C-alpha positions in Angstrom: 0.0 0.2 0.0 7.0 -0.5 3.6 11.4 2.2 0.7 11.6 5.6 0.0 8.6 7.4 -1.4 9.8 6.8 -5.4 6.8 5.1 -7.1 9.3 4.4 -9.8 12.2 3.0 -8.2 11.8 1.4 -4.9 7.9 1.4 -4.8 6.1 -2.4 -4.8 3.7 -2.5 -7.8 0.7 -4.8 -8.1 -1.0 -5.1 -11.4 -4.6 -5.3 -11.4 -6.5 -8.3 -13.1 -10.0 -8.0 -14.9 -12.7 -9.1 -12.4 -15.3 -6.5 -11.8 -13.7 -5.2 -8.4 -10.0 -6.0 -9.4 -8.1 -7.0 -6.3 -4.2 -7.7 -6.5 -1.6 -8.0 -3.7 1.9 -6.3 -3.4 5.2 -7.1 -2.1 4.6 -5.4 1.2 1.7 -7.5 1.7 -0.6 -4.6 1.1 -3.9 -5.8 -1.1 -5.4 -3.5 -3.2 -9.3 -3.3 -4.2 -9.7 -1.2 -7.2 -13.4 -0.1 -8.5 -14.5 -0.1 -12.2 -15.7 3.3 -11.7 -11.8 4.5 -11.2 -10.9 3.0 -14.4 -13.8 4.5 -16.2 -13.3 8.1 -14.6 -9.4 7.9 -16.0 -10.5 6.6 -19.4 -13.1 9.3 -19.7 -10.7 12.0 -18.5 -8.0 10.8 -21.2 -10.6 10.6 -24.1 -11.7 14.0 -23.2 -8.5 15.7 -23.1 -7.2 13.4 -26.2 -10.5 14.7 -28.1 -9.9 18.4 -27.2 -6.6 18.3 -28.1 -7.3 16.7 -31.7 -9.8 19.5 -32.1 -7.7 22.2 -31.1 -4.6 21.0 -32.7 -2.6 21.2 -29.7 -1.7 17.7 -28.2 0.0 19.4 -25.1 -2.9 21.0 -23.9 -3.5 20.7 -20.3 -1.5 17.5 -20.0 2.1 18.9 -20.6 2.9 16.4 -23.3 5.3 16.8 -26.1 4.1 17.5 -29.8 3.4 14.2 -31.4 2.9 12.2 -28.0 -0.3 11.3 -26.8 -1.8 13.6 -23.8 -1.4 12.6 -20.3 -3.9 13.2 -17.7 -3.5 13.5 -14.0 -6.1 12.9 -10.9 -6.6 11.9 -7.6 -7.6 8.4 -6.2 -9.9 8.4 -3.3 -11.1 5.5 -1.0 -10.4 3.9 2.4 -7.6 1.9 4.0 -8.5 -0.9 6.8 -5.3 -2.2 8.1 -3.5 -4.0 4.9 -6.6 -3.7 2.7 -6.4 -0.5 0.4 -10.0 0.0 -1.5 -10.0 2.8 -4.2 -13.5 3.7 -4.9 -13.5 7.0 -7.0 -11.3 9.7 -8.6 -11.1 13.2 -9.5 -9.2 15.4 -12.0 -6.2 17.6 -10.8 -5.2 20.9 -12.6 -1.3 21.1 -13.6 0.6 23.9 -15.4 1.4 23.0 -18.5 4.8 24.8 -18.2 6.4 24.3 -14.9 4.0 20.8 -14.1 3.3 22.3 -10.7 0.0 21.3 -8.9 -3.1 23.8 -8.8 -3.2 23.5 -4.8 -6.2 25.5 -4.4 -8.2 23.2 -7.0 -7.4 20.2 -5.3 -8.2 21.7 -1.7 -11.5 22.6 -3.3 -12.0 19.1 -4.7 -11.2 17.7 -1.4 -13.6 19.9 0.6 -16.5 19.0 -1.8 -15.6 15.2 -1.7 -15.4 15.2 2.0 -19.1 16.5 2.1 -20.2 13.7 0.0 -18.1 11.0 1.0 -16.7 11.8 4.8 -15.2 8.3 5.2 -13.1 8.9 1.9 -9.3 10.4 1.9 -7.0 10.9 -0.7 -4.8 7.5 -1.0 -2.7 8.9 -4.0 -3.1 10.0 -7.7 -3.4 8.5 -11.3 -1.8 9.3 -14.7 -1.8 7.7 -18.0 1.1 6.3 -20.0 3.1 3.2 -20.9 5.6 3.6 -18.0 6.8 6.0 -15.2 8.4 9.3 -16.0 10.7 11.1 -13.9 8.4 14.4 -14.0 6.1 12.2 -12.3 8.0 12.8 -8.8 7.1 16.4 -8.9 3.2 15.6 -8.6 4.1 12.6 -6.2 6.0 15.0 -3.9 3.3 17.4 -4.0 0.5 15.0 -2.9 2.8 13.6 0.0 1.4 16.9 1.7 -2.0 15.3 1.5 -1.0 11.8 2.2 2.7 11.0 3.5 2.7 7.5 1.4 0.4 8.1 -1.6 -0.1 5.3 -4.2 0.3 6.0 -8.0 -2.2 4.4 -10.3 -0.9 4.2 -14.1 -3.3 3.2 -16.8 -1.8 2.7 -20.2 -4.3 3.7 -22.7 -2.6 1.9 -25.9 -4.8 -1.0 -27.1 -3.2 -4.4 -26.9 -5.5 -7.2 -28.3 -3.2 -9.9 -26.9 -3.5 -8.4 -23.5 -6.1 -10.2 -21.3 -5.4 -8.5 -18.2 -6.4 -4.6 -17.7 -3.4 -2.3 -18.3 -3.2 -1.0 -14.9 -0.4 -0.8 -12.5 -0.5 0.4 -8.9 2.7 1.6 -7.6 3.0 2.1 -3.8 5.6 3.7 -1.3 6.2 2.1 1.8 3.4 0.9 3.9 3.7 3.5 6.4 -0.1 4.0 6.9 -0.3 0.7 8.3 -0.8 1.3 12.3 1.4 -0.3 14.8 -1.4 -1.9 16.7 -3.0 -3.6 13.4 0.6 -5.0 12.6 1.1 -6.2 16.0 -2.1 -8.2 16.2 -1.6 -9.4 12.1 -2.5 -13.0 11.3 -1.0 -14.7 8.3 -3.7 -14.8 5.3 -4.3 -17.8 3.4 -2.6 -18.5 0.4 1.4 -17.9 -0.1 4.2 -19.4 1.3 5.1 -19.3 5.0 8.3 -17.2 4.0 6.2 -14.9 1.9 4.0 -14.1 4.6 6.8 -13.6 7.3 8.6 -11.0 5.0 5.7 -9.2 4.2 4.5 -9.2 8.2 8.1 -8.2 9.3 8.2 -5.4 6.6 4.9 -4.0 7.7 6.2 -3.8 11.3 9.6 -2.3 10.5 7.5 0.3 8.3 5.0 1.0 11.4 7.9 1.5 13.7 9.6 3.9 11.5 6.4 5.7 11.1 5.9 6.0 14.3 9.5 7.3 15.1 9.3 9.9 12.7 5.9 11.2 14.1 7.5 11.2 17.6 10.3 13.3 16.2 8.0 15.9 14.6 6.1 16.2 18.1 9.5 16.5 19.7 10.8 19.3 17.6 7.5 21.2 17.5 7.5 20.8 21.4 11.3 22.2 21.6 10.4 25.1 19.3 7.5 25.9 21.3 9.6 25.7 24.6 12.4 28.1 22.9 9.6 30.9 21.6 10.1 30.0 18.1 6.6 28.9 17.8 3.4 30.1 19.4 2.3 28.4 22.1 -1.1 26.4 21.2 -2.7 25.1 24.3 -5.2 22.9 22.4 -2.3 21.1 20.8 -0.6 20.7 23.9 -3.6 19.3 25.7 -3.8 16.6 23.0 0.1 15.8 23.4 -0.3 15.4 27.2 -3.1 13.0 26.7 -1.4 11.1 24.4 1.8 10.8 26.5 -0.5 9.8 29.3 -1.7 6.7 27.6 1.9 5.4 27.3 2.9 3.0 29.9 5.3 4.2 32.6 8.6 2.8 30.9 10.7 2.9 34.5 8.2 1.5 36.8 9.3 -1.5 38.8 5.6 -3.1 37.6 6.6 -2.4 34.1 10.0 -4.0 34.4 8.5 -7.2 36.1 5.9 -7.5 33.6 8.5 -7.2 30.5 10.7 -9.7 32.3 7.9 -12.0 32.5 6.6 -11.8 29.1 10.1 -12.1 27.9 10.8 -15.3 29.7 7.8 -16.8 28.8 8.6 -15.9 25.1 12.0 -17.6 25.5 10.3 -20.6 27.3 8.0 -21.1 24.2 10.9 -20.9 21.9 12.7 -23.5 23.8 9.9 -25.8 23.9 9.2 -25.4 20.0 13.0 -26.2 19.4 13.0 -29.3 21.8 9.7 -30.6 20.0 11.5 -30.2 16.8 14.5 -31.9 18.1 12.6 -34.8 19.4 10.6 -35.1 16.0 13.9 -35.3 14.1 15.1 -37.8 16.4 12.1 -40.0 16.1 12.2 -40.0 12.5 16.1 -40.9 12.3 15.6 -43.7 14.9 12.7 -45.0 12.7 15.1 -44.8 9.5 17.9 -46.7 11.3 15.2 -49.6 12.6 14.0 -50.0 9.0 17.6 -50.4 7.4 18.3 -52.9 10.1 15.3 -54.8 9.8 15.4 -55.4 6.0 18.7 -57.3 5.8 17.7 -59.2 8.8 14.3 -60.2 7.4 15.8 -61.4 4.3 18.5 -63.9 6.4 16.4 -65.4 8.6 12.8 -64.1 8.3 13.3 -62.4 11.7 13.6 -58.5 12.4 16.4 -57.0 14.5 15.5 -55.7 17.9 16.5 -52.4 18.8 
């Protein structure tokens, strides 16, 4: 839906198959669900821009494409994320400066506000574009949207017609799965399908990303409080109350009770690990004894008709 936020280089990507609600899993363990309305909206946006460019004779109008190249369109995708499930429900267009390629921030904020009134549970998950591959200029849009969503996804639709292709020409690039909460990752259970090694790698990747995200958030709060203490930032009592409420939820790390509980949990975990190791060793030893018994029984049975006793 864990790498830098470069959608071209370090992002996991999940090509969407062709069912009515396309679903695909990524290398980080996130599962994406793409509703048909999003594909229809992107296709309609591209068709309109292409038709307008053909009528006006300017193939670079509002898309920033070079002369002779098919136009590119840009927009935002909205939806919800529940744990490792990212569901993309809808999309809306974005306005880019055809010269500088910068994002029209006022238009984006107005669109967000309008969609929030109609769909209060939806938020901006990322953005979409058209083309056969990711381009270097896409990072400008990607970084601009990181102010709205720190880990935006990038949906790329290839408008080129390929009659031999059965799947939808849609690719979803994702940054690290930093939107996954620590609580959800801590209680995650392996899903059906896939090898144990793949599930473990996805699980550990999610934990690493969640911890890194939590660390960065704590650093931001700490820097803000230090700046407020030095007088560089005006005092916000409402924000201070929220921080104090958040801190009070944390356990007292230096208390004796916490140390006792921690050591008890740690010892119990080590004990379970040792028991599992002893069980595996016993099982391996039993298999070895059975193999040795079988190897001794066969020659003895051939010679005297009686098996050897062990």
